[in-house]
C-alpha positions, 0 to 999 in steps of 0.5 A: 670715830664717824660712823661711814654707812655704806650704800655707793662712794663716788670718787673723793672730790678733795685732795687727803694729803690737802684736806681743804674740801669736805669728804662727799658720800652719795647713794641710792640707798641713803648714807647715814651718818652717825656717831658709835656709840661705844665710842661717844660714851651716851647709853645704847638704849636711848634713841639718837636724832641722825641727821635728815638725809637730803633728796637722792638727787643729789642732795646726799652727799655730807658735808661737814662745814654745810651741816656743823650741828648734824652730828652730837657732839656727847663724847669731843675725843671722837670729834676731835679724831675725825677732824684729825684724819681729814687733816683739819685743826680741831674746832669746838663747838664755840668756834675755838679749838681744840687740843688733840687728844689721841696722837694720828693713827700709827703706822710702821715704816715706809717700805722703799717703793712702797704701791700697796696697803694692808687694810684692817676692820672690813666688814665680814659682809664687805665685797672687793667690789665695795673695797674698789669703789671705797678706794678707787677714789684714792687713786688707779687700783690695780689689785686687790687680795681678799683674805677671809679674816676681815682684811685684804691688800689694796696695790695701787699703781703710784706709790703716792696713792697710798699717802692718799688712801692712808687718811681714811684709816679709823674711820667706821663704814658700815653696810646699808643701816643695818647695825650689824657687826657682820655689817660694820667695821672701822677701817685700819690702812697700813703699809703694807711690804710685797715682794712686787713693789721690792721688784719694781722699786729695784729696777727702777733702781738700776735704770736710774743708776743706767741713767746715771752712769750713761750721763758719766760716762757722756761726761767722759767722753765731751771732756776726752781728748779727741782721738788723731786724726786717722793717715792718709794713704801714700799716693804720689798727689798725696807725697806732693802735698807731704812734700810740700807741707815739709817745708812749711814751718806751721805745718812741719809737725803734721807732715812729718807725723805723716812721713813717719807713719810711711815709712814704717809701714813700709811705702819705701820700695824702688820706684818711691824712694826718691820721693821719700829720699826727697822728703827727708831732705826737707826734713834734715834742711828744717833742722837749720831753722831749729839751730837758729830759733834756738839760739835766739832763744837761749840769746834771750835767756842769757840778756834776762839773766844778765838784766836780773843780776844788774837787778839783783845788784841794785837792790843789793846796793840799796840794802847796804845802804838801808843796813848803813842807814840803821847802824848809823843810828843805832850809834850812841850820839844818836840812838840816845835820842830815841824812844824805847818804842822806836829803838826796838821797831829800829833794830827789829828793821835792821834785822829783818833788813840784814836776814833779806840782803844776806839771802840776796846776796846768797843767790847774787853769789849763787849766780856768779859760782854758776857763771865760775862753774860755766867758764870752767866748763868752757875752758876744758872743753878749750881744743888748746889744752885738751892737747897736753899731755896727761902728766903736765894735767895733774900735774898743773891740777896738782899744785892748783890744788897745793895754790887753793889750799893755802887761799884756804888757809890763809883766808881762814886764818883772816876770819880769825883775826876777824873774830878775834876783832869782834870779840874785842869790840865786843867787849867795849860796844853798849849793851845796844850793838851785843845784838847785832855782834853777836849774828856777826860773830853767829854769820863768822863761825858759819862761814869759818865751818864752811870753810873748814869742811872746804879746806878738808874736801881740798885736802881730799882732792890734793891726797887723790891727785897726788896718787893720780901722779905717782901713778902717772910716773910709773907708767912714766918709768914704764914708758922710759924702759920701753925707750931705752931697748927700743935705743939699743935695737937701733943701736943694733941697726945702726951699726948695720948701715952707718951710712944711713946713721950718717944720713940722719945725723944730719938730717937731725942737725938740721931740724934741731937747729931749726926748733933751737930757732923757733924757741928764740923766735917765741922767747922773743915776744914774752921776753918783750911782753914781760917788760912791758907789763904792769907787774915787774917782779916775781914778789909783787906776782905773787901779792897781786895772786895774794890779793886777787883771792882776798878780794875774790871771797869779800864780793863787796871788796875792803879796805887798803888797811884791812887787805894790809892787815892781812899780807903783813901776817904772811910778810911784815915788810909789807907796807901800805903804800907799795900795796896800794901803788901795785894795786892802782897798777892794775887798774883791769884787775882791782877797782876801787869804790866809794862805800857807805854814806855821810860819816862812814864813807868808806873807800873799797878795792874790790876784784873785776878781773872777770871783767878785765878778762873780757874786755882783753 
């Protein structure tokens, strides 16, 4: 370690953190720097050479760079420690760097906001003035608290000054030329805990927190939507301005809000009633424009729906053709020429295409069901049907449910036939077609389960309707009994006044004749229409209903053989030619289309009754 003889120190001309410049000392008492005898291991009785000090005219500064040989190097440990304290790499006498034998001086953990250092190892004769002169080179000293036991606490103005003071730890200080213990000592500088430092640090942290909250509040206020502007008070001039804004479509919302605020404030009185009535009338006239605008948007929506439906149907047609290509490629005459990898790819593509087609088909069927439900709602809201009595409506519903129940049973039979045919064909088909058949079987089984659930629901509804019908019949019996009582009372009244009964009878005869005439006139056009219709018998009407129900369940159509096989289960006398002639006569109900490609070309019949109803 170095000995630092104190006789007055100038301000450090270097930053201890950078350690680029040498430590300088100056004093009128003649500072001397030498090694400690106890540390360099030399004999204390022997004389030592001392470094010559330059004159007092500014030449008393000791520079490690200028006099590298002025310090005896009896022990390399002292030189290494001194160079470590200055933050410089230790160099030997030959200029080679020395490995540090001692670690840097140990310090305690730095307290938060530390501005106070503990300084130990002070000389007993050291005063506050001497301590101030030594440590003021590290920065502005605020306070020194000295103890009688050779240590003190020094508080600096800033925290970075504490780091500079720590670099003075390890130096020896000597007052004058005396080597007495009371005039010498080795400095030990370390962090110190002080309540003032902690209080200032906490205050600073609170200030930073307040600034952060203030910044966040400003940020939130910047993104907060602006408050609505205040509504002006009512006056004749403002009333005229608002009345003009109500007539303008772009400023209607602002004006209507102002009008609402005025009414809620209680601005309406006898003097202003006419003005408010005119403004309310202007608001009422605005409803017509809103209705027209809504109708225009609904029209656009319907056009978009129709366009989407057409596009989706076109996509489904293309999917059908692609799936048909895959199926034709899977047949034996073409399948044998493909390699194993090509067959695997074709089967995977076919499966993916069928899944996508089924998804799009379900979407299209959902759209059609929604349209049918909307049409049924419109039919229910028709005022002509609302005029029917409750009994007739229930009877018609029961009959419709019966017909639907029968049609669902027929559909179940058809699906069962299809399943049986698929089972028969499954044994004859090749191994490559087994996967597709199994998928079709699963789809048909799912369809059967859905139809069975639907059938159970229809049966439940049928039972409910029958219960309602019985209640209506009971009500009808009660009404009939009431009518009989009324007739008895009327007969008693008729006996009292026979002349009036005669006049009433004449009036009743004339009214019945008119009713008969009207009924004859109504029956004539019905008979004419029946005579001109393409359906000539009740049997053909039943066939048309059954075929329509069957084709409605098959949106992609069915062949004439498939339709006849379904009808022959109901009546074995039905022939294919009769059915085909009947369907060709009803062009607005049934339509024949070609489906498939090449060898798989097939004629299919589709149900187009809804489209024909719109056209007619």
